[in-house]
N, C-alpha and C positions, 0 to 999 in steps of 0.2 A: 527108400524113405516114402512113407505113405503121405497122402495130401494133407491130412490133419497135422501131422508133425511138421511138415514144411511150412504151413500157414502159421503155426504157432511160433516157430523160429523167426519167420519173417516179421511177424508182429512185434516180437521182442526186440529185434534189431532196429525197427523203426522207432520204437519207444526210446531206446537208448540213444539213438542219434538225435531225436527231438529234444530229449532232456539235455544233452551235451550242448546243443546249439542255443538253448534258451537260458542256461545257467552261466555260461562263460562267454564273454564277448570275444569275438574273433578279431584278428588283427585288422581285417578290412573294415569292421564296424567301429573299432575303437578310435577315440580321438587322437590324431597325430600330435606328437610332441617333438619338436626339433631341438637340437642340442642347445642352440642359443636361448630358446624359451626356457629350457630346463635350467640353464645356468642363471637366468634371471630369477627363477624361483629360488634357487640356492642362495643367490645374493641377498634376497629379501627375507628369507626364512631361516637361514643357518645362523643361529645366534653366535656361535664361535667366530664365524667369518665376519659378522657385523661388529662384534666386539673388537676383533683385530683391526678392522678398518677404522673404527672409532678411535682406538688408541693411536693408530698411525696419524690420523687427522689431528688429534689433540696434541700429540708430540710435535707435529709440524707447526702448529699454531704457537706453542710456547717456546719453540726454538728461538724466536725473536726476543725472548725475555733477556738475552744476554746484552742487547743493545741498551737496555735501561741503565746499565752501569755507567754509561757515558752521558745519559740524559740529564738535563737540568733538574734540580730538585728544589722544591719550595720548602723553605725552612722558616721557623719562627719560634718565639718563646716569650714568656712572661716571667719575671723574677721579682719577688717582693722581699725586702729586707726590713726587719724591725729589731731595734736594739733598746733595751730598757736601762742600760748602764748610764750612769750620770757622767757628765763631762764638767770638768772644773770651770771651763769657760762659759758653759751654758747649763747650769745645774738643773734648771727647770724644763729643759727641752727633752722631749722623747723623739728619738731619731727613727724615721721610717722612710723607705725609699722604694720605688718601683721602676723597673726597666722593662722596656718592650722592644722586641726586635722582629724584623721581617725581611726576608731576602731570598737569594737564590745561590745554590752551590752546584758545582759541576766538577767532575773528574775528567782529565784529558788522557789521551792515549800515550802521551809522552811522559807521564808520571808527575805532572804538575796539577795540583788541585787548587781551585779558587772558590772564594765565597764573597759575595757582595751583599751587605745588609744595611738597612736603615734602622738606627737605634734611637730610642726616645727614653730619656732619663727624667724622672719626676720625683721631687722631694716635697711632699705636701706639708701643710702646717705653717708655722710661723716663718720657716725658711722660704717657702714658696719658690722653689728652684726648679726650672724646667729647661731642658735643652734637647735638641735633636741633631743627629749627625750621621753621615754615611761612612761606612768602614769597609775596607778591602782586606781580606785575609788570603794569603798565598802560601803554599807549602810545596816543596820539591824533594823527592827521594833521591839520595846520592849513592846508596848501596843496595839495600833491598828495594825491589820495585823500580830499579833504575830504568829510566826512559819508559816507565809504565809496563814493564815485562810481566809483573805479577797480575795486574788487572787484565792485560790482554789474554793471559792464559786462563784466567777465570771466565772470561767471555767465550774463549774457545772451548773450554770444558763444558760449559752450559749448552752451547750451540751444538757441538759435536755429539754430546750425549743424547740430546733430544733427536737429532737427525739419525743417529744410530738406531734409536728405538723406532723412529718412523719407518726406516727401510726394513728393519727386522720384522715389524708387524705387517708391513706391506708384503714381504715375502711369505709370511705365514698365511695371509689371506689368499694370495695367489696359489699357494700350495693346496689350500682347501678347495679352490676352484679346480685345480688340476685333479685332485682326488675325486671331485664330483664328476668331472668329464670322464675319468677312467671308469667310474661306477656306471655312467650312462652306457658306454660301449660294452662294459661287462654284462649288463642286463640284455642289451641287444644281441650280443653273441651267445649268451646263455639261452635266449629264446630260440635262436637259430639252431643251437645244439639240440634242444628239446625236439624241435621240428625234424631235424636230421635223424634223431634216435627213433622217433615215431615212424618215420619212413622205413628205417632199418627193421623195426619190430614188425611192421606190416609185411615186409618181404620175408622175414623169418617165419611169420605165421603162415604165409602162402606156401613156403617150402615145407613146413611141418604138415599142413593139411594135405598137400599133394603127396608127400612121402608116406604119410599114414594111410592114405587111400591105396597107394601102390602096395604097401606091405599087407594091407587087408586083402588085397586081390592076389597076394603071393607073387607079385611081379619082381620084388626086390627083397634083399635080406633085411632082417630086423635091425641090423647094425645101423642102417641108414635112418631108421626111426630114432635111434639113440643119438645119432649125430644131429638130426634136425631138432630133437628135444633140447639137447645142451645148447645148440645155437639159439633157440627161442628163449631159453632161460637167461642166457648171457645178454641177449638184447633187452629183455625186461629189466635186468639189473642195470644195464647201461642207461636205460630210460629213467629209471628211478634215481640214479646218481645225477643225471642231468637235471631232473626236476628239483632235486635237493639243492643243486648249485644255483638254479634259477631262483628258488625261494631266497637263498642267501643273497643273491644279486639284487632281488627286489627290496630286501631289507636295507642293504647298503644304499640303494638308489633313493629310497624314501628317507633314510636317515640324513642324507646330504641336504635334502630340502626341508628338513625339520618336521618330518611326518612319521608317525608310528605305524605299525602294521606292515604286512608283506603283500598288499594288493596294489598293483599298478594297472590302472585301467587304460592308460594311453598306449598307443602304438609308437614305436621308436623308428629312427631312420634305418633304412636297409642299405647296406653298402655292397653294391655289385662290383664285379671286377673292373668294369670300365671306369667307374667313379674312382676306385682306388688307383688305377693306372694314371689318372689325371691329377692325383693328389700330389702336391709339392710340399717340401719342408718349410715350416715357418721361417721367416727371415730373422736374422740376429740384428736387432736395432739398438738395444740398450745393454748395459751391464746388469747382471743378475742382482736382484735386490739384497740378497744375503751377503754378496761381495761388497756392495756399497755400504751395508751396515758395518761390515768388518773394517772398511776404510775409515768411517767416522769413529768407530770404536778405537782404532789405532790413534787417530787424532786426539780423542779424548784422553787416552792413556798418556800420550806425550804431553798434553797440557797438564794433566795431573802430576806427572813427574816433575815438570818445570815448577809447578806450584809448590811441590814438596821441597825442592831445592831452594826456592825463593824464601819460603817461610823460615828456613833455618839460617838465613844470612843475617849478618849484623844490620842494624837499622841506623842510618844517618840521615837526618831530615833537616833541611833548612826551611825555616818558616819566618813569615813576616806579617805584620798587621799595620795598616796605614789608615789614618783618618783622611777622608776625602773632603770633608768640610770641618771647619774649626768651631767646636762648641764653646759656649761661654764657660769660663772657669769658675768654680765655686770659690767663695771668699769667706773670710771670717771664721766663725765657729763651724759653719757647714763644711769648710775645707778640712777642718780637724776631725769632724765626726765621720765623714765619708771614708770607707775603706779605700785604700789605694787601688785595689783591683777593680773597684766599681767606677773609678774615674775614667773618662775617655782618654785613651793613650795609644801611641804608636809603639810597636814592639818588633824587634828582629832578634832571631836566635837560632841555635842549633841544638838538636836532640840526638842522643846516641844511646844505643843499647845493643848488647851482643851476648848470645848464649855462650856458656862456658864448657858444656859437655861436648867437647870437640870430637871425641872418638865415636860416640853414638851418632852424632850428626853426620859424620863422614860415612858411616855405614848406611844411614838412612838415605843419603844422597845417592849412594851406589845402588841401593835397592830400588829407588824410584827410576833410575836410569835403566836398570835391568828390566823392569816392568815395561818401560816404553819400548825398548828394543824388542821384547817378546811380542808386544802387540803389533809392531810393524812387521815382524816376521810372520805372524799369523795372517795378517792382511796379504802379504806377498804370496803366502801359500794359497790363500783363497783365490787370488788372481790366477795363479798357476793351475789350480784345480778347475776353475771355471773354464779356462781355455782348453784344458785336457778333456773335460766333460763335453764341451761343445763339439770338439773335433770327433770325439767318440760317438756322440749322438748323430751327427751329420753322416758319418761313415756307416753307422748301423742302420740309419734310415734308408740310405741308398741300397745297402745290402739286403735288408729285409724286404724292401719293395721289389727288388729283383727276385728274391726268393718266393715272394707271394705270387709273382707272375709264373714262376716255374711250377709251384705247387698247384696253382689253378689249372695249368695245362695238364699236369699229372692227374688231377682229379677227373678231368674230362676223359682222359685216356682210360683211366681205371673204370669209369662208368661204362664206356663203350665196351671194354673188355668183359665186364660183368654181364652186361646185357647180351653180348654175343655168346658167352659161355652158358647163360641160362637158356638161351634158345637151343644150343647144342644139347644141353641136358634134357630139355623137353623132348627132343627128337631121339634121345637115348644114345647120344654120341659122346657124352661126358659123364663123369661121376658126380655124386652129390658132394663128395669131399672137395673136388676141384672147384665147384661152385662156391662152397663155403670159404675156401682159400681166397678166391677172387672177391667175395663179399668183404672179408677182412681187409684185403688190400684197398678196396674202395673206401671203406670206413676210415682206415688210417690216413688216406689222402684227404678225406674231408676234415678229420681232426687236425691234420697238419695245416690245412688252409685256415681253419679257425684260430689255431694257435699262432700262426704267422700274422694273421690279421689283428689279433689282440696285441701282439708285440708292436706292430706297425702303428696302431692307434695310440698306444701308450707312449711310444717315442714321439709321435706328433704332438701329443699333449705336453710332454716334458720340454720340448723345444720352445713352447710358448712362454716359458719362464724367462727366455732371453729376448722377448719381443714385447709388443704393446697389446697383445691379444686380451689381457685381463686388466689393462690399465683403467678403462672407463667404467668399470663396475663399482 
C-alpha cells in the first residue's frame, strides 16, 4: 500500500470515529437513570396508571357510603289543604289548613325503623286554630327484612362492591408498574446485547481481514475466505437484529413513561454478576390485590343473593305512631270540617303483602344461591392459584439464580477457550473452522447469560406483586 492510500484511509477512519462520537451520546456521558427514578416518571406520566390509581382511590372513598343507610336523616314537610265545599253547620266558612313537620328518622341494624317529628297544625281564618305536638313513629319487619337482614345485605353489597373495585384497580396499577420495570430491564439488556454483537462483529471483521490477507498471499485455501465471509455476514445480521430489538425496547420504555419516540438519552443500571449473586427474592407480605378483589366480589355476590331472596319474601310489618304531647282538640264546626286523617292521633297496626307467583320466585331464589356459590368458588380458586403461583415463582427464582451463576462461569470458560484457540490459530496450530466453532460457543454462552438474566429480573418484578414494593406510588 502506497503512503497516499494509507493516509487517505486513516483520514477517513478518523472522520468516521469523530462523527460517531459527536452524534450519539455514549453510556459514560449519558445521564444515569435508576430504576426507582424511572418508576417515579412512570407513576406521574402514565395516564392509564394514574387513572387506575384514581379509580381505586375514589372507590375506597365511596365504600363508606354504605354506612349512610343507618345514619340519621333530617326530614320535614309542609302540607296545605283548602276545601271550597260548604258545610251545613258553617255555610259561609271556607276551610283551609296548613301542617308543618320537622324531625329525624333512622333505620337500625335489627330491622326497627324510627321517626321523631315535631308537627304544627294551623287553621287560619275565623277558626284561628293552632296546635303543636311531638310524634313518634316506629315500624318493625317480621318476615322480609327480619332483624334487618335486607338492609345489612344492602350495606354489604355497596361496601364489598366498592372494595372489590378498589383492589382490582390497585392490582391493575401495580401490573402497569411491573410492566414498566420489565421494560426498563428489557432496554438495559437490549443495549448489552447490541454491545456484545458489536464486539462479535469486530472479532469477525478481524478474522475476515486476516484470512483475506492470507488467501491473497496464497498461504491458505480460498475456502477459509468463504468461511470468514459467511461468519462476518452472520455477525452483521445478528447486530442488525439486536439493534431492531433495542429500538423496540426503547419504544416500550418511553411508552411506559408517557413519551413518544424511540430515543432514550439516559444510561441504565448495569447488572454485574456480583450484584445478581447478592439479589434476594422480594418477601411475601400481603395477599395479591386481584385475590383480595375476588374476595370482596364473592362477598358482594353473596349479599346480592341474599337481597334477591329477601325481596321475594312476604312482607309483614308492625307499625305504630304515638303522640308524645297532647295537642288541643278541635271543637265545634272545625271538628266536623277537619279530615280525620289530618287530626293528631295515635295509631297501631299491621301490614301484610305476599307475592303469588311461587314457582318463579323459587327458581329465582335458587338462581341467586347458585350465583353466590359460584363467586365463593371463584375466590377459593384464586386463593389456590395465588399460593401455587408464589411457590412456583419462589422455586423458579432460586433455580434461575443458580442457573445464572452456572452460565456466567460457562461464559468465562468459553471466553478463555476462544482466546486460547485464536492464539493457536495465529501460530498456525488450529484451523479457522475450529475458531469459528469456539466463537459460536462463546456467543451462545453470552446469549444464555442474557436470557437467564432477563428471566431472573422478570421473576423478581413479578414477586413484588405479593409485597409492598409498589404500595407507596
